[in-house]
N, CA, C and O atoms as CSV, one atom per row, in Angstrom:
chain,resi,resn,atom,element,x,y,z
A,1,UNK,N,N,0.857,-1.181,0.000
A,1,UNK,CA,C,0.000,0.000,0.000
A,1,UNK,C,C,0.899,1.239,0.000
A,1,UNK,O,O,1.882,1.305,0.738
A,2,UNK,N,N,0.556,2.197,-0.818
A,2,UNK,CA,C,1.350,3.425,-0.943
A,2,UNK,C,C,1.253,4.276,0.317
A,2,UNK,O,O,0.281,4.197,1.069
A,3,UNK,N,N,2.280,5.090,0.530
A,3,UNK,CA,C,2.308,5.963,1.709
A,3,UNK,C,C,1.107,6.891,1.780
A,3,UNK,O,O,0.545,7.107,2.854
A,4,UNK,N,N,0.705,7.449,0.621
A,4,UNK,CA,C,-0.445,8.364,0.651
A,4,UNK,C,C,-1.731,7.627,1.025
A,4,UNK,O,O,-2.626,8.217,1.629
A,5,UNK,N,N,-1.832,6.345,0.672
A,5,UNK,CA,C,-2.987,5.553,1.083
A,5,UNK,C,C,-2.945,5.288,2.586
A,5,UNK,O,O,-3.972,5.344,3.263
A,6,UNK,N,N,-1.754,4.999,3.102
A,6,UNK,CA,C,-1.596,4.799,4.551
A,6,UNK,C,C,-1.952,6.082,5.304
A,6,UNK,O,O,-2.625,6.037,6.334
A,7,UNK,N,N,-1.497,7.222,4.785
A,7,UNK,CA,C,-1.807,8.517,5.409
A,7,UNK,C,C,-3.310,8.769,5.403
A,7,UNK,O,O,-3.874,9.233,6.394
A,8,UNK,N,N,-3.948,8.462,4.285
A,8,UNK,CA,C,-5.393,8.638,4.169
A,8,UNK,C,C,-6.118,7.777,5.204
A,8,UNK,O,O,-7.006,8.262,5.905
A,9,UNK,N,N,-5.739,6.501,5.297
A,9,UNK,CA,C,-6.393,5.606,6.254
A,9,UNK,C,C,-6.131,6.042,7.691
A,9,UNK,O,O,-7.011,5.920,8.542
A,10,UNK,N,N,-4.951,6.541,7.969
A,10,UNK,CA,C,-4.646,7.041,9.314
A,10,UNK,C,C,-5.514,8.244,9.653
A,10,UNK,O,O,-6.034,8.347,10.764
A,11,UNK,N,N,-5.672,9.153,8.697
A,11,UNK,CA,C,-6.531,10.330,8.916
A,11,UNK,C,C,-7.969,9.906,9.132
A,11,UNK,O,O,-8.649,10.427,10.016
A,12,UNK,N,N,-8.433,8.968,8.332
A,12,UNK,CA,C,-9.803,8.465,8.461
A,12,UNK,C,C,-9.993,7.852,9.850
A,12,UNK,O,O,-10.953,8.174,10.549
A,13,UNK,N,N,-9.077,6.972,10.241
A,13,UNK,CA,C,-9.202,6.294,11.529
A,13,UNK,C,C,-9.167,7.289,12.682
A,13,UNK,O,O,-9.972,7.184,13.608
A,14,UNK,N,N,-8.254,8.246,12.644
A,14,UNK,CA,C,-8.143,9.231,13.715
A,14,UNK,C,C,-9.414,10.081,13.802
A,14,UNK,O,O,-9.891,10.377,14.898
A,15,UNK,N,N,-9.952,10.465,12.665
A,15,UNK,CA,C,-11.167,11.279,12.636
A,15,UNK,C,C,-12.343,10.505,13.215
A,15,UNK,O,O,-13.125,11.056,13.990
A,16,UNK,N,N,-12.476,9.241,12.848
A,16,UNK,CA,C,-13.566,8.416,13.383
A,16,UNK,C,C,-13.401,8.246,14.892
A,16,UNK,O,O,-14.372,8.372,15.638
A,17,UNK,N,N,-12.190,7.964,15.342
A,17,UNK,CA,C,-11.952,7.778,16.780
A,17,UNK,C,C,-12.307,9.036,17.569
A,17,UNK,O,O,-12.871,8.952,18.660
A,18,UNK,N,N,-11.977,10.198,17.016
A,18,UNK,CA,C,-12.275,11.465,17.694
A,18,UNK,C,C,-13.775,11.714,17.808
A,18,UNK,O,O,-14.222,12.439,18.697
A,19,UNK,N,N,-14.537,11.124,16.921
A,19,UNK,CA,C,-15.979,11.372,16.870
A,19,UNK,C,C,-16.816,10.149,17.211
A,19,UNK,O,O,-18.025,10.138,16.981
A,20,UNK,N,N,-16.191,9.137,17.750
A,20,UNK,CA,C,-16.859,7.856,17.974
A,20,UNK,C,C,-18.116,7.960,18.828
A,20,UNK,O,O,-19.110,7.293,18.542
A,21,UNK,N,N,-18.088,8.776,19.858
A,21,UNK,CA,C,-19.236,8.843,20.768
A,21,UNK,C,C,-20.341,9.767,20.266
A,21,UNK,O,O,-21.401,9.851,20.887
A,22,UNK,N,N,-20.114,10.453,19.166
A,22,UNK,CA,C,-21.098,11.388,18.621
A,22,UNK,C,C,-22.077,10.636,17.718
A,22,UNK,O,O,-21.700,10.231,16.618
A,23,UNK,N,N,-23.318,10.440,18.152
A,23,UNK,CA,C,-24.273,9.695,17.321
A,23,UNK,C,C,-24.663,10.450,16.047
A,23,UNK,O,O,-25.220,9.857,15.122
A,24,UNK,N,N,-24.376,11.745,15.995
A,24,UNK,CA,C,-24.711,12.538,14.811
A,24,UNK,C,C,-23.581,12.598,13.796
A,24,UNK,O,O,-23.717,13.244,12.757
A,25,UNK,N,N,-22.470,11.933,14.082
A,25,UNK,CA,C,-21.333,11.906,13.167
A,25,UNK,C,C,-21.661,10.973,12.008
A,25,UNK,O,O,-21.914,9.785,12.210
A,26,UNK,N,N,-21.655,11.511,10.806
A,26,UNK,CA,C,-22.058,10.758,9.616
A,26,UNK,C,C,-20.896,10.607,8.639
A,26,UNK,O,O,-19.823,11.178,8.831
A,27,UNK,N,N,-21.130,9.839,7.607
A,27,UNK,CA,C,-20.143,9.681,6.546
A,27,UNK,C,C,-19.832,11.036,5.905
A,27,UNK,O,O,-18.685,11.304,5.548
A,28,UNK,N,N,-20.842,11.882,5.759
A,28,UNK,CA,C,-20.624,13.215,5.188
A,28,UNK,C,C,-19.672,14.025,6.066
A,28,UNK,O,O,-18.788,14.717,5.562
A,29,UNK,N,N,-19.861,13.932,7.384
A,29,UNK,CA,C,-18.969,14.630,8.318
A,29,UNK,C,C,-17.538,14.112,8.182
A,29,UNK,O,O,-16.587,14.894,8.154
A,30,UNK,N,N,-17.395,12.814,8.100
A,30,UNK,CA,C,-16.077,12.213,7.945
A,30,UNK,C,C,-15.399,12.736,6.685
A,30,UNK,O,O,-14.244,13.158,6.724
A,31,UNK,N,N,-16.108,12.706,5.587
A,31,UNK,CA,C,-15.540,13.154,4.320
A,31,UNK,C,C,-15.158,14.631,4.371
A,31,UNK,O,O,-14.105,15.026,3.869
A,32,UNK,N,N,-16.014,15.437,4.978
A,32,UNK,CA,C,-15.705,16.865,5.140
A,32,UNK,C,C,-14.427,17.064,5.942
A,32,UNK,O,O,-13.598,17.907,5.601
A,33,UNK,N,N,-14.270,16.289,7.006
A,33,UNK,CA,C,-13.120,16.471,7.888
A,33,UNK,C,C,-11.808,15.988,7.278
A,33,UNK,O,O,-10.735,16.397,7.722
A,34,UNK,N,N,-11.879,15.133,6.275
A,34,UNK,CA,C,-10.659,14.706,5.585
A,34,UNK,C,C,-10.542,15.391,4.223
A,34,UNK,O,O,-9.710,15.019,3.395
A,35,UNK,N,N,-11.386,16.391,4.008
A,35,UNK,CA,C,-11.311,17.275,2.839
A,35,UNK,C,C,-11.472,16.546,1.511
A,35,UNK,O,O,-10.742,16.796,0.552
A,36,UNK,N,N,-12.443,15.639,1.479
A,36,UNK,CA,C,-12.793,14.945,0.243
A,36,UNK,C,C,-14.298,15.009,0.051
A,36,UNK,O,O,-15.062,15.081,1.014
A,37,UNK,N,N,-14.710,14.980,-1.210
A,37,UNK,CA,C,-16.141,14.882,-1.467
A,37,UNK,C,C,-16.590,13.494,-1.036
A,37,UNK,O,O,-15.779,12.577,-0.907
A,38,UNK,N,N,-17.877,13.354,-0.817
A,38,UNK,CA,C,-18.396,12.054,-0.389
A,38,UNK,C,C,-18.084,10.973,-1.422
A,38,UNK,O,O,-17.722,9.854,-1.056
A,39,UNK,N,N,-18.221,11.298,-2.709
A,39,UNK,CA,C,-17.961,10.284,-3.736
A,39,UNK,C,C,-16.479,9.919,-3.800
A,39,UNK,O,O,-16.146,8.749,-3.985
A,40,UNK,N,N,-15.584,10.894,-3.652
A,40,UNK,CA,C,-14.148,10.593,-3.644
A,40,UNK,C,C,-13.785,9.719,-2.447
A,40,UNK,O,O,-13.061,8.732,-2.576
A,41,UNK,N,N,-14.294,10.096,-1.298
A,41,UNK,CA,C,-14.023,9.352,-0.066
A,41,UNK,C,C,-14.566,7.924,-0.187
A,41,UNK,O,O,-13.889,6.960,0.170
A,42,UNK,N,N,-15.777,7.807,-0.687
A,42,UNK,CA,C,-16.406,6.493,-0.853
A,42,UNK,C,C,-15.570,5.613,-1.785
A,42,UNK,O,O,-15.285,4.459,-1.466
A,43,UNK,N,N,-15.181,6.161,-2.934
A,43,UNK,CA,C,-14.387,5.385,-3.896
A,43,UNK,C,C,-13.059,4.939,-3.293
A,43,UNK,O,O,-12.635,3.796,-3.466
A,44,UNK,N,N,-12.416,5.854,-2.589
A,44,UNK,CA,C,-11.106,5.541,-2.011
A,44,UNK,C,C,-11.226,4.464,-0.921
A,44,UNK,O,O,-10.439,3.518,-0.890
A,45,UNK,N,N,-12.206,4.612,-0.037
A,45,UNK,CA,C,-12.400,3.594,1.001
A,45,UNK,C,C,-12.796,2.256,0.394
A,45,UNK,O,O,-12.322,1.205,0.825
A,46,UNK,N,N,-13.661,2.300,-0.600
A,46,UNK,CA,C,-14.117,1.073,-1.250
A,46,UNK,C,C,-12.931,0.344,-1.890
A,46,UNK,O,O,-12.829,-0.880,-1.805
A,47,UNK,N,N,-12.040,1.103,-2.529
A,47,UNK,CA,C,-10.900,0.460,-3.189
A,47,UNK,C,C,-9.875,-0.057,-2.186
A,47,UNK,O,O,-9.249,-1.089,-2.426
A,48,UNK,N,N,-9.693,0.640,-1.071
A,48,UNK,CA,C,-8.678,0.236,-0.096
A,48,UNK,C,C,-9.184,-0.802,0.907
A,48,UNK,O,O,-8.454,-1.722,1.276
A,49,UNK,N,N,-10.436,-0.649,1.345
A,49,UNK,CA,C,-10.952,-1.501,2.413
A,49,UNK,C,C,-12.154,-2.345,2.013
A,49,UNK,O,O,-12.543,-3.264,2.733
A,50,UNK,N,N,-12.740,-2.029,0.863
A,50,UNK,CA,C,-13.908,-2.785,0.426
A,50,UNK,C,C,-15.188,-2.395,1.137
A,50,UNK,O,O,-16.148,-3.166,1.150
A,51,UNK,N,N,-15.218,-1.207,1.730
A,51,UNK,CA,C,-16.429,-0.764,2.418
A,51,UNK,C,C,-16.628,0.733,2.234
A,51,UNK,O,O,-15.688,1.469,1.932
A,52,UNK,N,N,-17.863,1.166,2.421
A,52,UNK,CA,C,-18.195,2.587,2.323
A,52,UNK,C,C,-17.808,3.298,3.613
A,52,UNK,O,O,-17.450,2.655,4.600
A,53,UNK,N,N,-17.878,4.610,3.603
A,53,UNK,CA,C,-17.582,5.396,4.803
A,53,UNK,C,C,-18.552,5.047,5.927
A,53,UNK,O,O,-18.144,4.930,7.083
A,54,UNK,N,N,-19.810,4.883,5.603
A,54,UNK,CA,C,-20.814,4.521,6.609
A,54,UNK,C,C,-20.494,3.167,7.222
A,54,UNK,O,O,-20.566,2.998,8.439
A,55,UNK,N,N,-20.143,2.208,6.383
A,55,UNK,CA,C,-19.795,0.877,6.879
A,55,UNK,C,C,-18.532,0.927,7.744
A,55,UNK,O,O,-18.434,0.229,8.753
A,56,UNK,N,N,-17.575,1.753,7.343
A,56,UNK,CA,C,-16.334,1.866,8.110
A,56,UNK,C,C,-16.601,2.463,9.496
A,56,UNK,O,O,-16.089,1.969,10.500
A,57,UNK,N,N,-17.395,3.511,9.540
A,57,UNK,CA,C,-17.728,4.129,10.828
A,57,UNK,C,C,-18.421,3.107,11.727
A,57,UNK,O,O,-18.068,2.972,12.898
A,58,UNK,N,N,-19.404,2.387,11.185
A,58,UNK,CA,C,-20.127,1.378,11.966
A,58,UNK,C,C,-19.167,0.300,12.457
A,58,UNK,O,O,-19.238,-0.107,13.617
A,59,UNK,N,N,-18.277,-0.164,11.596
A,59,UNK,CA,C,-17.326,-1.197,11.995
A,59,UNK,C,C,-16.433,-0.700,13.131
A,59,UNK,O,O,-16.194,-1.432,14.092
A,60,UNK,N,N,-15.943,0.517,13.032
A,60,UNK,CA,C,-15.090,1.062,14.085
A,60,UNK,C,C,-15.850,1.187,15.405
A,60,UNK,O,O,-15.302,0.919,16.474
A,61,UNK,N,N,-17.095,1.590,15.322
A,61,UNK,CA,C,-17.924,1.686,16.527
A,61,UNK,C,C,-18.114,0.320,17.169
A,61,UNK,O,O,-18.021,0.177,18.388
A,62,UNK,N,N,-18.379,-0.673,16.343
A,62,UNK,CA,C,-18.610,-2.019,16.868
A,62,UNK,C,C,-17.331,-2.638,17.435
A,62,UNK,O,O,-17.375,-3.343,18.444
A,63,UNK,N,N,-16.202,-2.378,16.795
A,63,UNK,CA,C,-14.938,-2.889,17.323
A,63,UNK,C,C,-14.626,-2.275,18.683
A,63,UNK,O,O,-14.179,-2.968,19.596
A,64,UNK,N,N,-14.863,-0.974,18.813
A,64,UNK,CA,C,-14.642,-0.306,20.101
A,64,UNK,C,C,-15.623,-0.840,21.146
A,64,UNK,O,O,-15.256,-1.039,22.304
A,65,UNK,N,N,-16.858,-1.068,20.736
A,65,UNK,CA,C,-17.857,-1.626,21.652
A,65,UNK,C,C,-17.402,-2.989,22.152
A,65,UNK,O,O,-17.533,-3.288,23.339
A,66,UNK,N,N,-16.870,-3.815,21.264
A,66,UNK,CA,C,-16.398,-5.143,21.660
A,66,UNK,C,C,-15.271,-5.022,22.685
A,66,UNK,O,O,-15.230,-5.779,23.655
A,67,UNK,N,N,-14.355,-4.072,22.471
A,67,UNK,CA,C,-13.268,-3.853,23.432
A,67,UNK,C,C,-13.820,-3.458,24.797
A,67,UNK,O,O,-13.393,-3.981,25.827
A,68,UNK,N,N,-14.774,-2.532,24.794
A,68,UNK,CA,C,-15.354,-2.076,26.059
A,68,UNK,C,C,-16.106,-3.201,26.762
A,68,UNK,O,O,-16.015,-3.344,27.981
A,69,UNK,N,N,-16.843,-3.992,26.003
A,69,UNK,CA,C,-17.590,-5.103,26.599
A,69,UNK,C,C,-16.651,-6.157,27.173
A,69,UNK,O,O,-16.928,-6.723,28.230
A,70,UNK,N,N,-15.551,-6.424,26.489
A,70,UNK,CA,C,-14.602,-7.420,26.979
A,70,UNK,C,C,-13.937,-6.983,28.274
A,70,UNK,O,O,-13.551,-7.818,29.092
A,71,UNK,N,N,-13.801,-5.675,28.461
A,71,UNK,CA,C,-13.183,-5.183,29.694
A,71,UNK,C,C,-14.058,-5.474,30.909
A,71,UNK,O,O,-13.577,-5.469,32.042
A,72,UNK,N,N,-15.327,-5.725,30.672
A,72,UNK,CA,C,-16.327,-6.015,31.710
A,72,UNK,C,C,-16.435,-4.903,32.751
A,72,UNK,O,O,-16.861,-5.141,33.881
A,73,UNK,N,N,-16.050,-3.698,32.366
A,73,UNK,CA,C,-16.183,-2.540,33.246
A,73,UNK,C,C,-17.374,-1.673,32.843
A,73,UNK,O,O,-17.723,-0.718,33.537
A,74,UNK,N,N,-17.986,-2.014,31.722
A,74,UNK,CA,C,-19.081,-1.217,31.172
A,74,UNK,C,C,-20.324,-2.083,31.044
A,74,UNK,O,O,-20.247,-3.257,30.684
A,75,UNK,N,N,-21.469,-1.484,31.344
A,75,UNK,CA,C,-22.738,-2.145,31.047
A,75,UNK,C,C,-23.044,-1.916,29.570
A,75,UNK,O,O,-22.540,-0.969,28.967
A,76,UNK,N,N,-23.858,-2.770,28.999
A,76,UNK,CA,C,-24.189,-2.664,27.576
A,76,UNK,C,C,-24.785,-1.288,27.266
A,76,UNK,O,O,-24.427,-0.677,26.260
A,77,UNK,N,N,-25.673,-0.803,28.103
A,77,UNK,CA,C,-26.305,0.503,27.861
A,77,UNK,C,C,-25.265,1.620,27.818
A,77,UNK,O,O,-25.401,2.563,27.038
A,78,UNK,N,N,-24.243,1.521,28.640
A,78,UNK,CA,C,-23.179,2.533,28.635
A,78,UNK,C,C,-22.348,2.445,27.361
A,78,UNK,O,O,-21.943,3.463,26.799
A,79,UNK,N,N,-22.100,1.229,26.917
A,79,UNK,CA,C,-21.318,1.022,25.695
A,79,UNK,C,C,-22.062,1.594,24.488
A,79,UNK,O,O,-21.463,2.234,23.624
A,80,UNK,N,N,-23.359,1.358,24.439
A,80,UNK,CA,C,-24.175,1.854,23.326
A,80,UNK,C,C,-23.963,3.360,23.163
A,80,UNK,O,O,-23.735,3.842,22.053
A,81,UNK,N,N,-24.038,4.088,24.251
A,81,UNK,CA,C,-23.851,5.544,24.205
A,81,UNK,C,C,-22.401,5.922,23.924
A,81,UNK,O,O,-22.141,6.878,23.192
A,82,UNK,N,N,-21.468,5.192,24.491
A,82,UNK,CA,C,-20.048,5.517,24.340
A,82,UNK,C,C,-19.562,5.389,22.901
A,82,UNK,O,O,-18.623,6.072,22.492
A,83,UNK,N,N,-20.201,4.518,22.144
A,83,UNK,CA,C,-19.764,4.319,20.759
A,83,UNK,C,C,-20.697,4.970,19.738
A,83,UNK,O,O,-20.596,4.698,18.541
A,84,UNK,N,N,-21.597,5.821,20.205
A,84,UNK,CA,C,-22.362,6.659,19.290
A,84,UNK,C,C,-23.595,6.056,18.650
A,84,UNK,O,O,-24.030,6.516,17.594
A,85,UNK,N,N,-24.166,5.037,19.267
A,85,UNK,CA,C,-25.438,4.514,18.759
A,85,UNK,C,C,-26.568,5.182,19.533
A,85,UNK,O,O,-26.483,5.358,20.748
A,86,UNK,N,N,-27.616,5.548,18.825
A,86,UNK,CA,C,-28.773,6.183,19.456
A,86,UNK,C,C,-29.744,5.161,20.042
A,86,UNK,O,O,-30.403,5.418,21.049
A,87,UNK,N,N,-29.821,4.008,19.401
A,87,UNK,CA,C,-30.842,3.029,19.767
A,87,UNK,C,C,-30.201,1.691,20.121
A,87,UNK,O,O,-29.412,1.133,19.359
A,88,UNK,N,N,-30.564,1.201,21.289
A,88,UNK,CA,C,-30.017,-0.070,21.774
A,88,UNK,C,C,-30.357,-1.205,20.811
A,88,UNK,O,O,-29.520,-2.070,20.554
A,89,UNK,N,N,-31.571,-1.207,20.282
A,89,UNK,CA,C,-31.989,-2.315,19.414
A,89,UNK,C,C,-31.167,-2.341,18.114
A,89,UNK,O,O,-30.798,-3.413,17.636
A,90,UNK,N,N,-30.888,-1.177,17.554
A,90,UNK,CA,C,-30.076,-1.123,16.330
A,90,UNK,C,C,-28.642,-1.554,16.636
A,90,UNK,O,O,-28.027,-2.277,15.852
A,91,UNK,N,N,-28.117,-1.112,17.769
A,91,UNK,CA,C,-26.781,-1.528,18.184
A,91,UNK,C,C,-26.727,-3.049,18.314
A,91,UNK,O,O,-25.802,-3.685,17.807
A,92,UNK,N,N,-27.711,-3.630,18.989
A,92,UNK,CA,C,-27.739,-5.080,19.203
A,92,UNK,C,C,-27.802,-5.825,17.870
A,92,UNK,O,O,-27.139,-6.848,17.697
A,93,UNK,N,N,-28.604,-5.310,16.922
A,93,UNK,CA,C,-28.725,-5.929,15.603
A,93,UNK,C,C,-27.378,-5.904,14.876
A,93,UNK,O,O,-26.927,-6.927,14.361
A,94,UNK,N,N,-26.742,-4.735,14.837
A,94,UNK,CA,C,-25.446,-4.592,14.167
A,94,UNK,C,C,-24.380,-5.446,14.845
A,94,UNK,O,O,-23.565,-6.085,14.179
A,95,UNK,N,N,-24.396,-5.450,16.167
A,95,UNK,CA,C,-23.407,-6.226,16.921
A,95,UNK,C,C,-23.556,-7.708,16.617
A,95,UNK,O,O,-22.567,-8.403,16.386
A,96,UNK,N,N,-24.788,-8.187,16.616
A,96,UNK,CA,C,-25.047,-9.609,16.333
A,96,UNK,C,C,-24.585,-9.965,14.915
A,96,UNK,O,O,-24.029,-11.042,14.699
A,97,UNK,N,N,-24.811,-9.070,13.952
A,97,UNK,CA,C,-24.380,-9.327,12.575
A,97,UNK,C,C,-22.866,-9.452,12.488
A,97,UNK,O,O,-22.354,-10.288,11.743
A,98,UNK,N,N,-22.144,-8.625,13.244
A,98,UNK,CA,C,-20.688,-8.644,13.161
A,98,UNK,C,C,-20.053,-9.739,14.016
A,98,UNK,O,O,-19.067,-10.348,13.602
A,99,UNK,N,N,-20.607,-9.996,15.201
A,99,UNK,CA,C,-19.962,-10.917,16.131
A,99,UNK,C,C,-20.726,-12.224,16.378
A,99,UNK,O,O,-20.222,-13.109,17.069
A,100,UNK,N,N,-21.910,-12.349,15.831
A,100,UNK,CA,C,-22.656,-13.602,15.925
A,100,UNK,C,C,-23.298,-13.870,17.271
A,100,UNK,O,O,-23.762,-14.983,17.518
A,101,UNK,N,N,-23.337,-12.884,18.140
A,101,UNK,CA,C,-24.006,-13.043,19.434
A,101,UNK,C,C,-24.460,-11.672,19.907
A,101,UNK,O,O,-24.037,-10.645,19.376
A,102,UNK,N,N,-25.315,-11.669,20.896
A,102,UNK,CA,C,-25.775,-10.381,21.404
A,102,UNK,C,C,-24.689,-9.775,22.308
A,102,UNK,O,O,-23.839,-10.502,22.821
A,103,UNK,N,N,-24.713,-8.462,22.502
A,103,UNK,CA,C,-23.673,-7.796,23.288
A,103,UNK,C,C,-23.508,-8.339,24.703
A,103,UNK,O,O,-22.384,-8.452,25.190
A,104,UNK,N,N,-24.606,-8.674,25.366
A,104,UNK,CA,C,-24.498,-9.171,26.741
A,104,UNK,C,C,-23.814,-10.544,26.786
A,104,UNK,O,O,-23.071,-10.836,27.723
A,105,UNK,N,N,-24.065,-11.386,25.773
A,105,UNK,CA,C,-23.377,-12.675,25.691
A,105,UNK,C,C,-21.877,-12.469,25.456
A,105,UNK,O,O,-21.042,-13.156,26.044
A,106,UNK,N,N,-21.560,-11.519,24.594
A,106,UNK,CA,C,-20.162,-11.224,24.269
A,106,UNK,C,C,-19.421,-10.754,25.510
A,106,UNK,O,O,-18.250,-11.077,25.707
A,107,UNK,N,N,-20.119,-9.985,26.348
A,107,UNK,CA,C,-19.514,-9.450,27.566
A,107,UNK,C,C,-19.357,-10.520,28.635
A,107,UNK,O,O,-18.690,-10.307,29.647
A,108,UNK,N,N,-19.974,-11.669,28.403
A,108,UNK,CA,C,-19.859,-12.751,29.374
A,108,UNK,C,C,-20.976,-12.748,30.401
A,108,UNK,O,O,-20.872,-13.378,31.454
A,109,UNK,N,N,-22.057,-12.024,30.078
A,109,UNK,CA,C,-23.165,-11.966,31.033
A,109,UNK,C,C,-24.368,-12.433,30.434
A,109,UNK,O,O,-25.412,-12.459,31.084
C-alpha cells in the first residue's frame, strides 16, 4: 500500500476515533473532515478496504464496543452511548451481525 494511502487511512481512523461517541457523526462529516467529497471518499475507502464510509464508521464503533464489553467494566447501555449509537436495538442488531451473538453474551453476562 502506498504511503499516501496509509496517510489517508490514518486520517480516516483518527477522525472516526475522535468522533466515535457522537451519534450525529455521519459519513458526510467524515468526508468533510478529511477534505474529500463524499464520492471521492467512498471510492477511495471502497478500493482500499472494500467498504463505504458509513460501513467503516459502523465497523469502528462495533470494534470499540467489543473492546469495552470485553473489559467487563461497562454495562451494555453505557457502551451503546459511548460508541455513538442512538438506539439499543439497532446496536444489538449490528453487533449480532458482526460478532454472531448479542452484546451481553459477548460481555460474558
